[in-house]
C-alpha positions in Angstrom: 84.8 92.6 71.0 87.9 93.0 68.9 91.4 92.0 70.1 94.9 92.9 69.6 97.6 90.3 70.4 95.0 88.3 72.3 94.0 91.3 74.5 90.4 92.5 74.2 90.0 96.1 72.9 87.0 98.1 74.1 85.7 100.4 71.4 84.5 103.7 72.9 82.4 106.2 71.1 83.3 109.8 71.7 80.6 112.4 71.3 81.1 116.1 70.9 81.7 117.7 74.3 83.4 114.5 75.6 87.2 114.6 76.5 89.4 114.4 73.4 90.6 110.8 73.3 94.1 112.0 72.1 94.3 114.1 75.2 93.4 111.2 77.4 96.0 108.9 75.8 98.6 111.6 75.9 98.0 112.0 79.7 98.3 108.2 80.2 101.5 108.1 78.2 103.0 111.0 80.2 102.1 109.3 83.5 103.7 106.0 82.3 106.9 107.9 81.4 106.9 109.6 84.8 106.5 106.3 86.6 109.3 104.8 84.7 111.6 107.7 85.5 110.6 107.5 89.1 111.3 103.7 89.3 114.8 104.4 87.8 115.5 107.2 90.4 114.3 105.0 93.2 116.3 101.9 92.1 119.5 104.0 91.6 119.0 105.7 95.0 118.8 102.4 96.7 121.9 101.1 94.8 123.9 104.1 96.0 122.7 103.8 99.5 120.6 106.9 99.6 118.1 107.3 102.5 114.4 107.4 101.6 114.3 111.1 102.4 117.2 111.7 99.9 115.3 109.7 97.3 112.1 111.6 97.9 114.0 114.9 97.5 115.5 113.6 94.2 112.1 112.5 92.9 110.7 116.0 93.6 113.6 117.8 92.0 114.0 115.6 88.9 110.3 115.1 88.2 109.0 118.5 89.5 106.4 116.7 91.6 105.0 117.2 95.1 106.2 115.4 98.2 102.9 113.4 98.2 103.4 112.2 94.6 107.0 111.3 95.4 105.8 109.3 98.4 103.3 107.5 96.2 106.1 106.5 93.8 108.3 105.4 96.6 105.5 103.3 98.0 104.8 101.8 94.5 108.4 101.0 93.6 110.5 101.1 96.8 109.5 97.6 98.0 110.3 96.1 94.6 113.9 97.1 94.7 116.8 96.4 97.0 
């Protein structure tokens, strides 16, 4: 197995008909960006004394996401901040 900076790299063979790897990586990158933005919104909301309901509303509006996704982000990042 090859490594990059000491981390193992799994080489995956993609056959015709499989998902385009660029599409897979792009989706993962976008999710990472959204998580970073959500974390920032949550941290700032807590710093300014917003309620969790207000933070959820801001997440939904700023990231154009569902209430369920906003709740997932709040669950992921809300306990790390205060």
